[in-house]
C-alpha positions as CSV (number, residue, x, y, z in Angstrom):
1,M,163.1,53.8,34.5
2,S,166.4,52.4,35.8
3,V,167.7,52.8,39.3
4,S,171.0,51.5,40.8
5,V,172.2,51.7,44.4
6,Q,176.0,51.6,45.0
7,S,178.1,51.5,48.2
8,T,180.6,54.2,48.4
9,S,181.9,53.3,51.8
10,S,180.7,51.1,54.7
11,L,177.8,53.5,55.3
12,G,177.9,55.6,52.2
13,R,175.3,55.0,49.4
14,K,174.8,56.4,45.9
15,V,171.6,56.2,44.0
16,E,171.8,56.7,40.2
17,A,168.5,56.9,38.4
18,T,167.3,57.6,34.9
19,I,163.7,58.6,34.1
20,P,162.4,58.1,30.5
21,N,161.8,61.4,28.7
22,Q,158.3,60.2,27.8
23,K,157.3,59.9,31.4
24,L,158.7,63.3,32.2
25,Q,156.9,64.9,29.2
26,T,153.6,63.2,30.3
27,L,153.9,64.6,33.8
28,L,154.8,68.1,32.5
29,S,151.8,68.1,30.1
30,N,149.4,67.0,32.8
31,R,150.7,69.6,35.2
32,I,150.5,72.4,32.6
33,T,146.9,71.4,31.6
34,K,145.8,71.3,35.2
35,L,147.4,74.7,35.8
36,S,145.6,76.2,32.8
37,K,142.3,75.3,34.4
38,E,143.2,76.8,37.8
39,V,145.3,79.8,37.2
40,K,143.8,83.3,36.9
41,L,145.4,85.6,34.3
42,K,144.4,89.1,33.2
43,G,142.6,89.0,29.9
44,F,141.4,85.4,30.1
45,R,138.3,83.8,31.6
46,P,138.9,81.6,34.7
47,G,139.8,78.1,33.5
48,K,140.2,79.2,29.9
49,V,143.8,80.2,29.8
50,P,145.5,78.5,26.7
51,V,148.1,75.9,27.4
52,Q,150.6,77.7,25.2
53,V,150.3,80.8,27.5
54,I,150.8,78.7,30.6
55,Q,153.8,77.0,29.0
56,K,155.4,80.2,28.1
57,Q,154.8,81.9,31.5
58,F,155.2,79.0,33.9
59,G,157.0,76.3,31.9
60,S,160.4,76.6,33.5
61,S,159.2,76.7,37.1
62,V,156.7,73.8,36.5
63,R,159.6,71.7,35.0
64,Q,161.7,72.3,38.1
65,E,158.8,71.4,40.4
66,V,158.0,68.2,38.5
67,I,161.7,67.1,38.4
68,A,162.0,67.7,42.2
69,E,158.9,65.6,42.8
70,L,160.2,62.8,40.6
71,I,163.5,62.8,42.4
72,E,161.8,62.7,45.8
73,E,159.3,59.9,44.7
74,T,162.0,57.8,43.1
75,L,164.3,58.1,46.1
76,K,161.5,57.2,48.5
77,E,160.6,54.1,46.5
78,T,164.3,53.1,46.3
79,L,164.8,53.4,50.0
80,V,161.8,51.3,50.8
81,E,162.7,48.6,48.2
82,N,166.3,48.3,49.5
83,K,165.4,48.7,53.2
84,L,167.7,51.7,53.6
85,T,167.3,54.4,56.2
86,P,169.3,57.6,55.6
87,A,171.2,58.9,58.7
88,G,170.9,62.5,57.4
89,Q,169.3,64.5,54.6
90,P,170.2,62.9,51.2
91,V,172.1,65.2,48.8
92,V,171.3,65.5,45.1
93,E,174.7,65.6,43.6
94,Q,173.9,66.2,40.0
95,I,170.9,66.4,37.6
96,K,171.1,65.9,33.8
97,D,168.1,67.6,32.3
98,K,168.1,68.3,28.6
99,E,165.1,68.8,26.3
100,Q,163.9,65.6,24.6
101,E,166.4,63.5,26.6
102,D,166.0,61.1,29.5
103,L,166.3,62.7,32.9
104,S,169.1,61.4,35.1
105,F,170.2,62.3,38.6
106,T,172.5,61.1,41.4
107,V,171.8,61.2,45.1
108,T,174.2,60.4,47.9
109,F,173.6,59.7,51.6
110,E,174.8,57.7,54.6
111,I,172.8,55.0,56.3
112,F,172.6,54.0,60.0
113,P,175.0,51.2,60.9
114,E,173.7,47.7,61.8
115,I,174.6,47.3,65.5
116,A,175.1,43.9,67.1
117,L,175.3,44.7,70.8
118,A,178.2,43.1,72.6
119,D,177.5,40.3,75.1
120,L,177.9,41.8,78.6
121,S,176.9,38.8,80.6
122,N,180.5,38.2,81.8
123,V,181.2,41.9,82.5
124,E,181.4,42.9,86.1
125,I,180.2,46.3,87.3
126,N,180.2,47.8,90.8
127,K,176.8,48.8,92.2
128,K,177.0,50.9,95.3
129,T,174.2,51.1,97.8
130,A,173.8,53.5,100.7
131,T,171.7,53.6,103.8
132,V,170.6,56.9,105.4
133,T,171.3,56.6,109.1
134,E,169.7,58.5,112.0
135,A,173.0,60.4,112.4
136,D,172.8,61.4,108.7
137,V,169.3,62.7,109.4
138,D,170.5,64.7,112.4
139,K,173.2,66.4,110.3
140,M,170.8,67.2,107.5
141,Q,168.2,68.6,109.8
142,E,170.8,70.9,111.4
143,K,172.0,71.9,107.9
144,L,168.5,72.7,106.8
145,C,167.8,74.8,109.9
146,R,171.0,76.7,109.2
147,N,170.5,77.2,105.5
148,L,166.9,78.3,105.8
149,G,167.8,80.6,108.8
150,S,168.6,84.3,108.7
151,W,171.8,86.3,108.8
152,Q,172.2,89.1,111.4
153,A,174.9,91.7,111.6
154,T,177.3,91.3,114.6
155,D,180.1,93.3,116.2
156,K,182.0,90.1,117.1
157,A,185.1,89.0,115.3
158,A,184.4,86.7,112.3
159,Q,184.6,82.9,112.8
160,N,184.0,79.9,110.6
161,G,180.3,79.6,109.7
162,D,179.8,83.4,109.7
163,R,179.0,85.3,106.5
164,L,181.0,88.4,105.5
165,V,180.0,91.2,103.2
166,I,183.2,92.4,101.5
167,D,184.6,94.8,98.9
168,F,187.7,93.5,97.1
169,T,190.2,94.4,94.5
170,R,192.2,91.6,92.7
171,K,195.0,91.5,90.2
172,L,195.1,88.2,88.3
173,D,198.5,87.1,87.1
174,G,198.9,88.4,83.5
175,A,195.9,90.7,83.7
176,E,196.4,94.3,82.4
177,S,194.4,95.9,85.2
178,D,192.8,95.4,88.6
179,E,189.2,94.2,89.1
180,T,187.0,95.6,91.8
181,Q,183.8,94.1,93.2
182,N,181.6,95.5,96.0
183,N,179.2,94.0,98.5
184,V,180.2,90.4,97.8
185,K,178.9,87.8,100.3
186,I,181.1,84.9,101.3
187,E,180.6,82.2,104.0
188,L,183.7,81.4,106.0
189,G,184.6,77.7,105.8
190,H,182.2,76.9,103.0
191,A,183.3,74.5,100.3
192,T,182.7,77.1,97.6
193,T,185.0,79.8,99.2
194,L,188.4,80.2,97.7
195,P,190.8,77.9,99.6
196,G,192.9,79.7,102.2
197,L,190.6,82.8,102.2
198,S,188.6,81.8,105.3
199,E,191.8,81.4,107.3
200,K,192.9,84.9,106.4
201,L,189.5,86.4,107.4
202,V,188.8,84.6,110.6
203,G,189.1,87.0,113.5
204,C,188.4,90.1,111.3
205,K,185.8,92.7,112.3
206,A,183.9,95.2,110.1
207,G,186.2,97.9,108.8
208,Q,189.4,95.8,108.7
209,T,191.4,95.3,105.5
210,V,193.4,92.2,104.6
211,E,195.9,91.9,101.7
212,F,197.6,88.7,100.5
213,D,198.7,86.7,97.6
214,T,197.3,83.2,96.7
215,K,196.4,81.0,93.8
216,Y,193.0,79.8,92.4
217,P,192.6,76.0,92.1
218,E,193.1,74.5,88.7
219,K,189.4,73.5,88.8
220,W,187.5,76.7,89.5
221,A,184.1,77.8,88.3
222,E,185.4,81.1,86.9
223,E,187.4,79.8,84.0
224,K,189.6,82.9,83.5
225,A,190.8,82.7,87.1
226,A,191.3,78.9,87.3
227,G,194.9,78.0,88.1
228,K,196.1,81.6,88.2
229,A,198.0,83.5,90.9
230,V,196.2,86.5,92.3
231,K,196.8,89.5,94.6
232,L,193.8,90.2,96.8
233,N,192.9,93.4,98.8
234,I,189.8,92.7,100.9
235,T,187.8,95.1,103.1
236,V,185.3,93.6,105.5
237,K,182.2,95.7,105.5
238,E,180.0,93.6,107.7
239,V,180.2,90.3,109.8
240,Q,176.9,88.4,109.9
241,A,176.1,85.5,112.2
242,N,173.6,82.8,111.3
243,E,170.3,82.5,113.3
244,A,169.2,79.0,112.5
245,L,165.5,77.9,112.3
246,T,164.1,75.9,115.2
247,S,162.9,72.3,114.3
248,A,159.3,73.5,114.9
249,T,159.7,76.3,112.3
250,L,161.4,74.0,109.9
251,A,158.5,71.5,110.2
252,E,156.0,74.3,109.4
253,R,158.1,75.4,106.4
254,L,157.8,71.8,105.1
255,G,154.0,71.8,105.5
256,L,154.0,69.7,108.7
257,K,152.8,70.3,112.3
258,A,155.3,72.2,114.4
259,D,155.4,69.5,117.1
260,D,155.4,66.4,114.7
261,T,159.1,65.6,115.1
262,A,158.7,62.0,113.7
263,A,157.0,63.3,110.5
264,L,159.8,65.9,110.1
265,R,162.5,63.3,110.3
266,E,160.7,60.9,108.1
267,K,160.3,63.6,105.4
268,I,163.9,64.6,105.6
269,K,165.0,61.0,105.5
270,G,162.8,60.3,102.4
271,R,164.3,63.2,100.5
272,M,167.8,62.1,101.5
273,E,167.2,58.6,100.3
274,D,165.8,59.8,97.0
275,E,168.8,62.1,96.4
276,V,171.4,59.5,97.3
277,N,169.7,56.8,95.2
278,R,169.5,59.2,92.3
279,T,173.2,60.1,92.6
280,L,174.2,56.5,92.9
281,F,172.2,55.5,89.9
282,Q,173.7,58.4,87.9
283,G,177.1,57.1,88.6
284,L,176.1,53.6,87.8
285,Q,174.6,54.8,84.5
286,E,177.8,56.6,83.5
287,D,179.8,53.4,84.3
288,V,177.5,51.3,82.1
289,L,177.7,53.8,79.2
290,E,181.5,53.7,79.4
291,I,181.4,49.9,79.2
292,L,179.1,50.1,76.2
293,L,181.5,52.5,74.4
294,K,184.4,50.2,75.1
295,E,182.8,46.9,74.2
296,N,181.0,48.0,71.0
297,N,182.7,49.0,67.8
298,F,181.0,50.1,64.6
299,D,181.3,52.8,62.0
300,L,179.5,56.1,62.5
301,P,177.7,58.2,59.9
302,D,179.9,61.2,59.4
303,V,176.8,63.4,58.8
304,L,175.7,62.7,62.4
305,V,179.1,63.5,63.8
306,Q,179.3,66.8,61.9
307,Q,175.8,67.6,63.1
308,E,176.8,67.0,66.7
309,K,179.9,69.1,66.3
310,R,177.8,72.0,65.2
311,A,175.5,71.4,68.2
312,I,178.5,71.5,70.6
313,H,179.7,74.8,69.2
314,K,176.2,76.3,69.5
315,E,176.0,75.1,73.2
316,S,179.4,76.8,73.8
317,E,178.1,80.0,72.2
318,R,175.0,80.0,74.4
319,K,177.0,79.3,77.5
320,H,179.6,82.0,76.8
321,E,177.5,84.8,75.2
322,K,179.7,87.6,76.6
323,A,183.1,86.0,76.0
324,A,183.7,83.8,73.0
325,Q,185.5,80.5,73.7
326,V,187.9,78.9,71.3
327,L,187.2,75.2,71.4
328,D,189.8,72.5,70.7
329,D,188.9,70.8,67.4
330,A,190.1,67.4,68.6
331,E,188.1,67.6,71.8
332,V,185.0,68.7,70.0
333,N,185.4,65.8,67.5
334,D,185.9,63.3,70.3
335,S,182.9,64.6,72.2
336,A,180.7,64.5,69.0
337,I,181.8,60.9,68.2
338,K,181.0,59.8,71.8
339,R,177.6,61.4,71.8
340,V,176.6,59.9,68.4
341,K,177.9,56.5,69.4
342,L,176.1,56.5,72.7
343,G,172.9,57.7,71.1
344,L,172.9,54.8,68.6
345,L,173.8,52.3,71.3
346,V,171.0,53.5,73.6
347,N,168.5,53.4,70.8
348,E,169.6,49.8,70.0
349,I,169.1,48.8,73.7
350,I,165.7,50.4,73.8
351,K,164.8,48.4,70.6
352,K,166.3,45.1,71.9
353,Y,164.5,45.2,75.3
354,N,161.3,46.9,73.9
355,V,161.6,49.7,76.4
356,K,158.6,51.9,76.8
357,A,158.6,55.0,79.1
358,D,156.7,54.1,82.3
359,G,153.9,56.6,82.9
360,K,154.2,56.6,86.7
361,R,157.9,57.0,86.5
362,L,157.6,59.8,84.0
363,R,155.2,61.7,86.4
364,K,157.6,61.1,89.3
365,E,160.5,62.5,87.3
366,V,158.5,65.6,86.4
367,E,157.4,66.1,90.0
368,Y,161.1,65.8,91.1
369,L,162.0,68.6,88.7
370,A,159.0,70.7,89.7
371,Q,159.8,70.6,93.5
372,E,162.4,73.3,93.1
373,F,159.8,75.8,92.0
374,P,157.4,77.8,94.3
375,N,154.3,76.2,92.7
376,P,155.2,72.6,91.9
377,E,151.7,71.6,90.8
378,E,151.6,74.4,88.2
379,I,155.0,73.3,86.8
380,V,153.8,69.7,86.6
381,N,150.8,70.8,84.6
382,I,153.0,72.9,82.3
383,Y,155.2,69.9,81.5
384,F,152.2,67.6,80.8
385,S,150.6,70.2,78.5
386,N,153.8,70.8,76.5
387,K,154.8,67.8,74.3
388,Q,158.3,69.2,73.8
389,L,159.0,69.7,77.5
390,L,157.6,66.3,78.3
391,S,159.6,64.6,75.6
392,S,162.8,65.8,77.1
393,V,161.9,64.2,80.4
394,E,160.7,61.1,78.6
395,R,164.1,60.6,77.0
396,V,165.7,60.7,80.5
397,V,163.3,58.0,81.8
398,L,163.8,55.9,78.7
399,L,167.6,56.0,79.2
400,Q,167.2,55.0,82.9
401,Q,164.9,52.1,82.0
402,A,167.3,51.0,79.2
403,I,170.2,50.9,81.6
404,E,168.2,48.9,84.1
405,S,167.3,46.4,81.4
406,L,171.0,46.1,80.5
407,L,172.0,45.7,84.1
408,K,169.9,42.5,84.4
409,D,172.3,40.8,81.9
410,M,175.5,42.0,83.7
411,K,177.3,40.8,86.8
412,L,176.6,43.2,89.6
413,V,179.2,43.5,92.5
414,E,177.4,45.3,95.3
415,K,179.3,47.6,97.7
416,S,177.9,49.5,100.7
417,V,178.9,53.1,101.1
418,S,177.9,55.9,103.5
419,F,175.6,58.8,102.7
420,D,178.5,61.3,103.1
421,E,180.8,59.2,100.7
422,V,178.2,59.7,98.0
423,M,176.8,63.2,98.6
424,N,179.9,64.9,100.2
425,P,182.9,63.1,98.5
426,E,185.3,66.0,99.1
427,N,184.8,66.2,102.8
């Protein structure tokens, strides 16, 4: 048997192999004989089917099966001997199989690149830190009392902070027809309300109609409206005022004693610190990943890039089930390249620093995700009983720990910022 491995590019490899006909015939004969003792055919006793009958009826399929096994076995041995790891599924390019001749075949594949991580010891990176003040806690407590409060109809004129129930008709620039929506709830002065809309509706009472022209911001959640001029006709059906919770009721909602003000503030502050630290670390993590992309250059397996491009298209299809989106090929390609490169870099960091997912940290991350659900403990149990779900969280934890390991070798420039600068940057 002869096997050769050739480089077709920096990461491309081609394996050419020839299997002696004698070896192939021996394997075929053994397989046919084995089958004659196992197969059950009408007219023959079990285990007594003549080899000639088996050869005639199953010879072709047995030959294909044996050749496939030979290719797989030969490739596996070749990869081990040459210390090669395919980045994707190897492709059998051609098979030369003729009776009484040696079997030959060609297999192509790409390998993972060897990555020598760039030295980041002289690279500076800004690390922001934030302290939650008592004033921050006051504002958050007031916000929670308001958000968890109730809305009550009022005859008074609308003012900022009130909620309106409206019917509206709009005509987007370039649209063929008007769109109408009923019983839409909007909060005047809220960050998610269309800019300029609150000012037009302040002072209105139930039954009043307002008509005006405006323009949606370039960055708007509803993609088809983003950046477009619009004509709006709005009828106010109801004005609602907010009845905020008392601090005592809020404490009870959070599982505390109604009169334990200190415990309430401590719990609110703890959650705020957790959120601001998570947000800061997320920003720091993104900065580190951008530095990694900039400082490290290596070839990428095209098979992985193409695989990632298909994944991006599938993500878009799931996101826009009702309205197909035409993705820009160049943007998709750039995103795929970035994802693949980052994935390989992070894996290399995990390997270099021997990062293992910390069990306590993993549980804490699962508990954080579970707190948004009515029965957090039940959700935690679901995660820890489902390997696939837990694996997705484990990848997040591994990335966090990998970034922390890398930061130890970088120059950190600390900067203090306020809670609002981090959590409410647009205010």
